[in-house]
Structures are given as structure tokens and as C-alpha cells.
N, C-alpha and C positions, 0 to 999 in steps of 0.2 A: 473597483475590481469586481468582476463577476465570479461565478462558480467554477467548478472543476471542468476543464476542457479535456475530456477523456481522449487519450491517444492510444491506449492498449488495454486489453482485458483478457483474463484467463479464468475459466470456470472449471471446477472439479468438485465432485460430491455436492455438498450443500453450501458451498462458499464460492465467491468470486473475488478476484483481485483486480483492481483497476489501477492504471497509471494515468496520470494526467497533470496538467499545469493549472495552477492557481496563480495568476500573474507570472512572476519569474521563478516560482517555486514548483519543482517537480514533486508530486505527491504520490504515494502508494497507499491504497485504501483496500482493506479487506471487508467484504460484505458477507454476512452469514445468515442463514435461515435458522430461526429458533424452532426447536422441536418440542418445547414445553411452554407452559404458561409462566413458569418460574423465570422471571426476568432478573438477571444480575446486571450491574453496570458493565458496559463494554470493557472498561479498563481491567475488570476482574479476569477477563479471558486473555489479556496480553501479559503473559508471564515471560520469564527470561528466554525460554525456548522459542516462543512466538516472536519475540523481538529479534532473536538470532536468525530465525527463518526469514523474516521480512527484510532484515538487513542484508542477508545473502542474496535475496531476490533483487533488492535495490542495487547492490554492488554489481551484479551481473547485468542488469539493465543499463546502468550508468557506463559500464565498460563498453557497451555497444554504441553509445552516443558518439557523434563526431568529435574529433580532437578539438580542443580549444574551448569547449563549452564548459564554463565554470560550474563545478558541482561540489557540494559538501554534504556528507551524510550526517544528519543530526536526529535526535529524538526530541 
């Protein structure tokens, strides 16, 4: 299996959200620009609100896919 095959992207402020396939898995990835040298692990930025925001975006995207495409939203 190769890397992420990007099928959509959205940019705002200092972050971009990518949607793409890795094999048969549809992935949503947020890419952010760091504004300081203080680097925290990425998972520290993924709180409950961020998960809710990303899940909403994923649900909306999945809603637009053709009928019959098997999809399950997981973390």
C-alpha cells in the first residue's frame, strides 16, 4: 500500500484539511503551521472539541459520497 491519495483539500488561516484514500480507508488529516518553537505532540492539540469538529466534517463529506459506498466513522 502506498501513501495518501489526496482527493480534496481546504485551507484556512494557518491550517489545511486534507481528505484522501490510503488503500480502502478514507482519511481526514489536519495540517497546521507551528507559530513557536515550543513543540508539543500532535495528540495534545486533538481535544474533544477538535474531534467533534473533525467528525462533523467527515460526516458531511461522507454524506456526499455515492450511495452504496461502505463507510464507518472511527477514531
